[in-house]
C-alpha positions in Angstrom: 87.1 114.8 125.6 90.2 112.8 124.5 90.2 110.3 127.4 93.5 108.6 126.4 95.3 111.9 126.2 94.0 112.9 129.6 95.0 109.5 131.0 98.6 109.8 129.7 99.1 113.2 131.3 97.5 112.2 134.6 99.8 109.2 134.6 102.7 111.6 134.3 101.4 113.6 137.2 101.2 110.5 139.4 104.8 109.7 138.6 105.8 113.2 139.7 103.8 112.7 142.9 105.4 109.3 143.5 108.9 110.8 143.1 108.0 113.6 145.6 106.7 110.9 148.0 110.0 109.1 147.7 111.8 112.1 149.4 110.0 111.2 152.6 112.1 108.0 152.8 115.5 109.6 153.6 113.7 112.2 155.9 112.1 109.3 157.8 115.5 107.5 158.1 117.4 110.7 159.3 114.7 111.5 161.9 114.9 108.0 163.3 111.6 106.4 162.3 111.4 102.6 162.4 112.4 100.4 159.5 108.8 99.4 159.1 107.7 103.0 158.6 110.6 103.6 156.1 109.7 100.5 154.1 106.0 101.4 153.9 106.8 104.9 152.7 108.9 103.4 150.0 106.2 100.9 149.1 103.6 103.7 148.9 105.9 105.7 146.5 106.4 102.6 144.4 102.7 101.9 144.2 102.0 105.5 143.0 104.7 105.4 140.4 103.7 102.0 139.1 100.1 103.1 138.6 101.3 106.3 136.9 103.5 104.2 134.6 100.7 101.8 133.8 98.4 104.8 132.9 101.0 106.2 130.5 101.6 102.7 129.0 97.9 102.0 128.2 97.5 105.5 126.8 100.8 105.4 124.8 99.1 105.5 121.4 96.9 108.5 122.1 96.5 111.1 119.4 94.3 114.1 118.6 94.1 117.8 119.3 94.5 119.0 122.9 91.8 121.5 123.7 90.2 123.2 126.7 88.2 120.1 127.6 91.4 118.1 128.0 92.9 120.9 130.0 89.9 120.9 132.4 89.9 117.1 132.5 93.6 116.9 133.4 93.3 119.6 136.1 90.3 118.0 137.7 91.3 114.3 137.5 94.9 115.1 138.2 94.1 116.7 141.5 91.5 114.0 142.3 93.9 111.1 141.7 96.7 113.0 143.5 94.6 113.0 146.6 93.5 109.3 146.1 97.1 108.0 145.7 98.6 110.5 148.1 96.4 109.0 150.8 98.2 105.6 150.5 101.0 106.5 153.1 98.4 107.5 155.7 96.7 104.1 155.3 99.9 102.0 155.2 101.9 103.8 157.8 99.4 104.9 160.4 96.4 102.8 159.4 94.0 105.6 158.7 90.6 104.7 157.4 90.2 105.5 153.7 87.9 108.5 154.1 90.2 110.0 156.8 93.2 109.5 154.7 91.5 110.9 151.6 90.3 113.9 153.6 93.8 114.6 155.1 95.5 114.3 151.7 92.9 116.4 149.8 93.2 119.0 152.5 97.0 118.9 152.0 97.0 119.2 148.2 94.4 121.9 148.1 96.3 123.8 150.9 93.2 123.8 153.1 94.9 122.7 156.3 91.8 121.0 157.8 92.8 117.9 159.7 91.3 114.9 161.3 94.4 114.2 163.4 93.8 114.8 167.2 91.3 113.3 169.5 89.9 110.7 167.1 91.1 108.7 164.2 89.1 105.8 162.7 91.5 103.0 161.7 90.9 100.5 158.9 90.1 97.9 161.5 87.2 100.1 162.8 89.0 100.9 166.0 88.8 104.5 167.3 92.2 105.8 168.2 92.7 108.8 170.5 95.7 110.3 168.8 97.6 113.5 168.1 100.5 114.7 165.9 103.0 113.4 168.4 101.9 109.9 167.4 102.5 110.4 163.7 106.0 109.2 162.3 108.3 112.0 161.1 108.3 110.7 157.5 104.5 110.9 157.4 104.4 114.3 158.9 106.9 115.4 156.2 104.7 114.0 153.4 101.7 115.7 155.0 103.5 119.0 154.8 104.9 118.3 151.4 101.4 117.9 150.0 100.8 121.5 150.9 103.9 122.7 149.1 103.2 120.7 146.0 99.6 121.9 145.9 100.4 125.5 146.7 101.9 126.6 143.3 100.0 123.8 141.6 100.7 120.2 140.6 100.0 120.9 137.0 102.2 124.0 137.0 105.0 121.9 138.5 104.6 119.4 135.8 104.7 122.1 133.1 108.0 123.2 134.6 109.7 119.8 134.7 108.0 117.8 132.0 108.7 119.3 128.5 106.4 116.7 126.9 103.4 118.6 128.3 104.4 121.8 126.5 102.0 121.3 123.7 99.1 121.7 126.0 100.5 124.4 128.2 98.0 127.1 127.8 94.9 124.9 128.5 96.5 123.4 131.5 97.8 126.7 132.9 94.4 128.4 132.5 92.6 125.5 134.1 94.6 125.6 137.3 96.1 129.0 138.0 93.7 131.0 140.3 92.2 134.4 139.6 90.0 136.1 137.1 93.0 136.6 134.8 96.2 134.6 134.5 99.4 136.8 134.3 102.2 135.4 132.3 105.8 136.4 132.9 107.1 135.1 129.5 105.3 134.2 126.2 106.0 130.5 126.9 103.9 128.9 129.7 106.6 126.4 130.6 109.1 129.2 131.1 106.6 131.1 133.3 106.0 128.0 135.3 109.7 127.5 136.0 110.1 131.2 137.0 107.1 131.0 139.4 108.4 127.8 141.0 111.8 129.4 141.3 110.4 132.3 143.3 108.3 129.8 145.3 111.4 127.8 146.2 113.4 130.9 147.1 110.7 132.1 149.5 110.5 128.7 151.1 114.3 128.4 151.6 114.6 131.9 153.0 111.7 131.4 155.5 113.0 128.0 156.6 116.5 129.5 157.3 115.1 132.4 159.2 113.0 130.0 161.4 115.9 127.7 161.9 118.3 130.5 163.0 115.6 131.7 165.4 115.7 128.4 167.3 113.1 126.2 165.6 114.3 122.7 164.7 115.4 122.1 161.1 112.5 119.6 160.5 109.9 122.0 162.0 111.4 124.9 160.0 111.0 123.1 156.7 107.5 121.8 157.4 106.4 125.2 158.7 107.8 126.9 155.6 106.0 124.4 153.4 102.7 125.3 155.1 103.3 129.1 155.1 104.4 129.7 151.5 101.7 127.3 150.2 99.2 129.1 152.6 98.3 125.6 153.8 98.3 125.5 157.6 99.5 122.0 158.5 101.8 122.3 161.5 104.0 119.7 163.2 102.7 120.9 166.6 99.2 120.1 167.9 98.8 123.7 169.1 99.9 125.0 165.7 102.3 128.0 165.8 101.1 129.0 169.3 103.0 126.0 170.6 106.3 127.9 170.2 105.0 131.1 172.0 107.6 133.2 170.2 107.1 136.8 169.0 110.0 136.2 166.5 108.3 133.2 164.9 104.9 135.0 164.9 106.4 138.0 163.0 108.4 135.9 160.4 105.4 133.6 159.7 103.0 136.6 159.5 105.2 138.4 156.9 105.7 135.3 154.7 101.9 134.4 154.9 101.2 138.0 153.7 103.7 137.6 150.8 102.3 134.2 149.9 98.8 135.8 149.6 100.1 138.3 147.0 100.6 137.7 143.3 103.8 135.8 142.7 104.3 137.6 139.4 104.7 140.9 141.4 107.3 139.2 143.6 109.3 138.1 140.5 109.2 141.7 139.1 110.3 143.0 142.5 113.3 140.7 142.6 114.1 141.9 139.1 114.6 145.5 140.4 111.1 147.0 140.3 111.0 148.1 143.9 107.6 149.7 144.0 105.8 147.3 141.7 103.6 145.9 144.5 102.0 149.3 145.4 101.5 150.1 141.7 99.2 147.1 141.5 95.6 148.0 142.4 94.7 144.5 143.7 97.7 144.5 146.0 96.8 148.0 147.4 93.2 146.7 148.1 94.7 143.5 149.7 97.0 145.6 151.9 94.2 148.0 152.9 91.9 145.2 154.0 94.7 143.6 156.0 95.5 146.9 157.9 91.9 147.8 158.6 91.1 144.3 159.9 94.2 144.1 162.0 93.7 147.4 163.8 89.9 147.1 164.2 90.2 143.7 165.8 93.1 144.7 168.0 91.1 147.6 169.4 88.3 145.2 170.3 90.8 142.9 172.0 92.5 145.4 174.3 91.6 144.7 177.9 90.1 141.3 177.0 91.2 137.8 178.0 92.8 135.8 175.3 93.1 132.0 175.2 96.1 130.8 173.2 96.1 127.5 171.2 98.1 126.1 174.2 95.1 126.8 176.4 97.1 129.5 178.2 94.9 132.4 179.4 96.3 135.9 178.9 94.3 138.4 181.1 93.6 142.0 180.2 96.0 142.2 177.3 97.4 145.5 176.2 97.5 147.1 172.8 100.7 145.5 171.6 99.7 142.1 172.7 96.3 142.6 171.0 98.1 143.7 167.9 100.3 140.6 167.9 97.5 138.2 168.1 95.2 140.2 165.8 97.9 140.5 163.1 98.7 136.8 163.1 95.1 135.6 163.0 93.9 138.2 160.4 96.8 137.5 157.9 96.4 133.7 158.5 92.6 133.8 157.7 92.8 136.3 154.8 95.6 134.4 153.1 93.7 131.2 153.8 96.7 129.7 155.6 95.0 128.5 158.7 97.8 128.7 161.3 96.8 129.9 164.7 98.3 131.3 167.9 95.0 132.1 169.7 91.5 130.6 169.9 89.6 133.2 167.9 86.5 131.0 168.4 86.2 132.7 171.8 86.8 136.3 170.6 84.0 139.0 170.7 81.3 138.7 168.0 82.7 141.6 166.0 86.2 139.9 165.7 84.6 136.6 164.7 82.4 138.2 162.1 85.4 140.1 160.5 87.4 136.9 160.3 84.4 135.1 158.7 84.1 137.8 156.1 87.9 137.5 155.4 87.3 133.8 154.7 85.2 134.7 151.7 87.7 137.2 150.3 91.0 135.3 150.4 94.2 136.3 148.8 95.2 137.8 145.5 95.0 136.2 142.0 98.2 134.4 141.1 99.0 133.6 144.7 98.8 130.4 146.6 95.8 131.5 148.6 92.2 130.5 148.2 88.9 132.4 148.6 87.2 134.5 145.9 90.4 136.6 145.4 90.8 140.3 146.0 90.7 141.2 142.3 87.2 139.7 142.0 85.9 141.5 145.1 87.4 144.7 143.8 85.8 144.2 140.4 82.4 143.4 142.0 82.6 146.6 144.1 83.4 148.7 141.0 80.6 147.0 139.0 78.1 147.6 141.8 79.1 151.3 141.9 78.6 151.5 138.1 75.2 149.9 138.3 74.1 152.5 141.0 75.4 155.4 138.8 73.5 153.9 135.9 70.3 154.7 137.6 71.1 158.4 136.9 73.0 158.0 133.6 70.8 155.4 131.9 72.7 155.3 128.6 76.2 155.1 130.1 78.5 152.2 129.1 80.6 150.4 131.6 84.1 151.8 131.8 85.5 149.7 134.7 89.3 149.5 134.9 91.8 147.5 136.9 95.4 148.7 136.9 94.3 151.4 134.3 93.2 148.7 131.9 89.6 148.6 130.8 87.9 145.3 131.9 86.0 143.6 129.1 82.3 142.8 129.7 83.1 139.1 129.3 85.4 139.2 132.3 82.8 141.2 134.3 80.1 138.7 133.5 82.4 135.8 134.4 83.2 137.5 137.7 79.6 138.1 138.6 78.8 134.5 137.7 81.7 133.2 139.8 80.4 135.1 142.8 76.9 133.7 142.3 78.1 130.1 142.0 80.5 130.5 144.9 77.7 131.7 147.2 75.3 129.0 145.9 77.9 126.3 146.5 78.5 127.7 150.0 74.8 127.5 150.9 74.3 124.2 149.2 77.2 122.5 151.0 76.2 124.1 154.3 72.7 122.5 154.0 74.3 119.1 153.1 76.5 119.2 156.2 73.4 119.9 158.3 71.8 116.8 156.8 74.8 114.7 157.7 75.1 115.3 161.4 77.5 118.3 161.6 75.2 119.9 164.2 74.8 123.6 164.8 74.5 126.1 161.9 77.6 128.0 162.9 79.8 124.9 162.6 78.1 123.9 159.3 78.4 127.2 157.6 82.0 127.9 158.8 83.1 124.4 157.8 81.6 125.0 154.3 83.4 128.3 153.7 86.6 127.0 155.4 86.7 124.2 152.9 85.4 126.1 149.8 87.9 128.9 150.6 90.7 126.4 151.4 91.2 127.9 154.9 91.0 125.0 157.4 89.9 126.2 160.8 86.5 127.8 161.3 84.1 128.7 164.1 82.0 126.5 166.4 83.2 122.9 166.7 86.0 123.3 164.1 87.8 126.2 165.8 91.6 126.6 165.7 92.1 124.3 168.7 89.8 121.6 167.3 89.8 119.3 164.3 87.4 117.7 161.8 88.0 114.2 163.2 84.6 113.9 165.0 82.6 114.4 161.8 80.8 111.6 160.0 82.3 109.9 156.9 79.8 111.5 154.5 80.5 114.9 155.9 84.2 114.4 155.4 83.7 113.3 151.8 81.4 116.3 151.2 84.1 118.7 152.6 86.8 117.0 150.5 84.8 117.6 147.3 84.3 121.2 148.4 88.1 121.6 148.9 88.7 120.5 145.3 86.0 122.9 144.0 87.6 125.8 145.9 91.1 125.0 144.8 90.3 124.8 141.1 87.9 127.7 141.4 84.6 126.0 140.6 84.5 126.3 136.8 87.2 123.7 136.2 85.4 121.0 138.2 81.8 121.9 137.4 82.3 121.9 133.6 82.9 118.1 133.7 79.3 117.6 134.8 78.0 119.0 131.6 76.8 116.4 129.1 78.3 118.4 126.3 81.8 118.1 127.9 82.0 114.4 127.1 80.7 114.6 123.5 83.4 114.4 120.8 
């Protein structure tokens, strides 16, 4: 791997992150934060940009061919250093301990939405602070939500859109970061595709923020909620998440945009260009839509007549069908799209409902979306491949003719999909065992924390339910989960390949 070339591009990514961090300064000033908070946010931004500039300076004389190794290196180390340097405001402004700050920032950039804020924060001084989101300055809350938005469409894809100097390596960078078994391109040029995708991304964010604002949500909350929704992140400005607003209007708007964010953004672009039925012509989207509908109605039927506890700890007794449908729709779409917002404590729901939500955590959204998980396209291919293998017991000499959107899937793609599924499950089991070793406690909490991090979901079951946080976990457990978040966001291969000895050979 060409280390100097990777260093130069990672330095550029840090400069982009530093500039994004700088936008929290005027937000902090407008929202009335203290001058100390404003100064420390500015200092944090300056530190990140200085380090980025130094990295570019020391690697200024780099040369050589940019290949797939460099693409994987930039994607992995770019996201890792983004989380490391993005944690600086948390340490300077609110005195987070380094592992809590790293966990929160990694959770933000990977759009996981798992948080340590609430009930306990370990400060750099070693003091345990009983805290909540109400104690966090506005500027820091904004940066926390902005990490979601930057990570949703992808830091590298953003850089491809705004840094023409990265164009020479566009294909390798794009393929290393964009999720899904295949990477759809809108135009032959990767940089142009990146700009278009970010254009659609920004449009959806603005539209949702305006709809929430006109519905009565504050402008600050509207923007932060839109950041978390379109990025399928889940960080909220309220301790009780979206349930704090107790509004059917907000529930509907956020549910719709979560569902859209979980679909392929290339389809959204083509829809905006006039292809009105393009979504339902896509096989993956139809599968995604079908899973959503079945899950919503099956859970809603189980909830009818039951008692529901909201995230505000309000008890709703013997709810009817429409109320059950409201809570079921929001939670199902939130979990399937790996957003992680909540309006009810599904940790207390019947076993069937909890199991369905746990299964949805593995599936995730569509390829080319901002969602995590294994992706619907992979699950669909695995189902078709399993059916083919059953049929082959009868027709022994038959050749695979598996199609997706009427296109025959190459055996290489099938093999890669099966391998991805195997590695995904192995990683889930391995990290679940590690968490048990480091004091997470019961097996339900360990397993749901593992899949919630690997799938970039956030809340889980047991002691990390939608009304709880990860703040009580031990430092090693938080570091393990942070690594798992990165693995999940870059879809395993991109990160795992750097551990191969052959990766570092020239």
